C-alpha atoms as one frame of an Amber mdcrd trajectory, in Angstrom:
protein
  11.813  29.305   0.722  10.222  26.535  -1.377   6.587  25.965  -0.853   5.594
  22.358  -0.901   2.230  21.178  -2.161   0.324  18.815   0.179  -1.056  16.046
  -2.017   0.169  12.693  -0.762  -0.009   9.156  -1.996  -0.285   6.088   0.193
   0.077   2.355  -0.424  -2.696   0.089   0.959  -1.554  -3.340   2.296   0.424
  -2.985   5.490   0.592   0.810   5.057  -2.965   1.883   5.610  -4.701  -1.507
   5.861  -3.784  -4.613   7.869  -5.052  -7.056   5.332  -2.965 -10.032   6.561
  -5.817 -12.092   8.120  -8.142 -11.602   5.270  -5.466 -12.374   2.624  -4.445
 -15.542   4.452  -8.064 -16.744   4.663  -8.697 -16.171   0.947  -5.472 -18.048
   0.055  -6.515 -20.867   2.392  -9.890 -21.096   0.679  -8.354 -21.013  -2.786
  -5.915 -23.851  -1.803  -8.904 -25.915  -0.500 -10.981 -25.355  -3.752  -8.144
 -25.976  -6.020  -6.552 -28.872  -4.034  -3.051 -27.269  -4.025  -0.829 -26.594
  -1.067  -0.383 -22.862  -0.355   1.397 -21.647   2.751  -0.594 -18.557   3.532
   1.815 -17.408   6.369   4.458 -17.227   3.703   2.143 -15.445   1.429   1.402
 -12.670   3.933   4.980 -12.312   4.917   5.796 -10.906   1.453   2.840  -8.725
   0.694   3.265  -6.103  -1.955   3.724  -7.540  -5.450   0.699  -8.412  -7.734
  -1.453 -11.380  -6.980  -0.333 -13.182 -10.091   3.317 -13.084  -8.997   2.386
 -14.791  -5.642   0.341 -17.384  -7.364   3.293 -18.159  -9.658   4.921 -19.598
  -6.410   2.249 -22.281  -6.052   0.751 -23.010  -9.601   1.729 -23.603 -13.125
   1.579 -20.565 -15.348  -1.448 -21.791 -17.259  -3.513 -22.114 -13.982  -2.780
 -18.676 -12.760  -5.574 -16.783 -14.443  -8.338 -18.967 -13.189  -6.810 -19.043
  -9.641  -6.641 -15.260  -9.710 -10.218 -14.963 -10.865 -11.294 -17.212  -8.094
  -9.300 -15.296  -5.401 -10.820 -12.026  -6.477 -14.308 -13.434  -6.409 -13.719
 -14.544  -2.768 -11.938 -11.455  -1.568 -14.876  -9.092  -0.920 -16.791 -11.458
   1.246 -13.837 -13.043   3.129 -10.980 -10.630   3.306 -12.631  -7.230   3.500
 -14.701  -7.791   6.664 -11.651  -8.805   8.610  -9.443  -5.866   7.436  -8.366
  -3.364  10.082  -6.620  -0.120   9.879  -2.746  -0.046  10.452  -1.870   2.070
  13.618  -1.963   5.836  12.734  -3.604   5.352   9.396  -6.721   7.541   9.901
  -4.580  10.135  11.570  -2.125  10.244   8.672  -4.869  10.785   6.078  -6.343
  13.467   8.430  -3.021  15.286   8.650  -2.835  15.682   4.857  -6.398  16.858
   4.743  -5.833  19.235   7.555  -3.154  20.821   5.468  -5.528  21.323   2.635
  -4.006  18.413   0.720  -5.494  15.504  -1.200  -5.016  11.801  -0.761  -4.409
   9.073  -3.385  -4.128   5.440  -2.689  -1.826   3.646  -5.249  -1.662  -0.152
  -4.733  -0.886  -3.513  -6.239  -4.410  -4.685  -5.183  -6.977  -4.529  -7.866
  -8.948  -1.286  -7.906 -12.218  -2.964  -7.085 -10.911  -4.680  -3.956  -8.965
  -1.608  -3.049 -11.990   0.639  -3.216 -14.087  -1.725  -1.146 -11.354  -1.982
   1.472 -10.938   1.934   1.678 -14.646   2.324   1.879 -14.983  -0.417   4.563
 -12.179   1.179   6.674 -13.992   4.704   6.283 -10.859   6.385   4.920 -11.524
   9.638   3.188  -9.491   9.545  -0.045  -9.695  11.417  -3.355  -8.568   8.766
  -5.777  -7.677   5.108  -5.945  -5.317   3.598  -8.473  -4.921  -0.262  -8.312
  -3.104  -3.150 -10.030   0.256  -1.258 -10.254   3.505  -2.213  -8.415   6.959
  -0.644  -8.038   7.818   1.978 -10.625   4.627   1.330 -12.455   2.877   3.357
  -9.659   4.840   6.423 -10.621   2.558   7.732 -13.393  -0.452   7.665 -11.274
   1.260   9.464  -8.473   2.708  11.990 -10.942  -0.753  12.559 -12.675  -2.301
  13.180  -9.260   0.406  15.694  -8.346   1.512  13.728  -5.340   4.725  15.165
  -3.693   5.227  12.262  -1.350   4.428   8.585  -1.348   4.120   6.444   1.774
   4.659   2.690   1.710   6.080  -0.273   3.420   7.768  -2.131   0.567  11.122
  -1.286  -1.330   8.871  -1.245  -4.435   7.012   1.811  -2.962  10.479   3.626
  -2.774  10.857   2.811  -6.566   7.328   4.287  -7.060   8.253   7.487  -5.370
  11.440   7.837  -7.406   9.401   7.141 -10.659   7.036   9.945  -9.719   9.745
  12.407  -8.607   8.097  12.366  -5.104   9.565  12.112  -1.598   9.741   8.487
  -0.439   8.368   7.981   2.995   8.817   4.355   4.171   7.051   2.833   7.113
   8.538  -0.298   8.766   5.247  -2.088   9.070   5.681  -4.666   6.298   8.307
  -7.180   5.462  11.354  -4.758   5.473  12.907  -3.430   8.630  13.761   0.257
   8.882  17.419  -0.306   8.170  16.740  -1.989   4.840  14.281   0.680   3.761
  16.813   3.369   4.616  19.642   1.424   2.716  17.342   1.172  -0.264  17.047
   4.913  -0.435  13.952   6.128   1.397  13.997   9.729   2.061  12.287   9.307
   5.439  11.734   6.169   7.453   8.945   5.894  10.107   8.243   3.155  12.610
   4.554   3.383  11.604   2.050   5.948  10.565   1.575   7.213  14.175   4.756
   9.107  13.416   3.601  10.565  10.059   1.652  13.625  11.274   4.714  15.091
  13.064   6.851  14.295  10.032   4.525  15.681   7.489   3.810  18.970   9.497
   7.498  19.547   9.808   8.380  18.571   6.147   5.673  20.829   4.546   6.207
  23.889   6.703   8.123  26.332   4.593   9.953  27.720   7.646  11.547  24.308
   8.324  13.020  24.246   4.727  16.582  25.226   3.944
């Protein structure tokens, strides 16, 4: 039998936290203040990559740093208060803790806003690593000792691979279950309401071959 450790990493946006309304509202305010057209519905349909990548769809390169700074100055007061938990998020974190595991949130969102969001939602996590995306999440996960990483984006599958962790994909973002499976996720869940059952079965030595 192989004994599995229980520490698990989670993505934030559209995995643990439904940030769509808040992010759309901040982008709308940025567009208003800068006088540039930004389709916030298009923005929230492709959440995951860093803020600067998204701003590059709407602004010249030289204007992105100032726009990103404006966005981040607005985020705590506009976006955080309207953020809600994704279905099953609290129960998923509790399942890891019930097993004696630790939880790390690894996200493309900057660490300050990620921390504010996690605290607002009342999620009990051990560590937060922000401003990383795709395979760049791997070192934070590996340093933490996470043996699984849960996320909604194909970049989160790359993150798990980079960390040598099991990739658990949730079809709650822009990618349907089939695409996540085809990209190489080790497990695909409809949402986090299915996580506790998967986790308990996965980590139980008796269930291992």
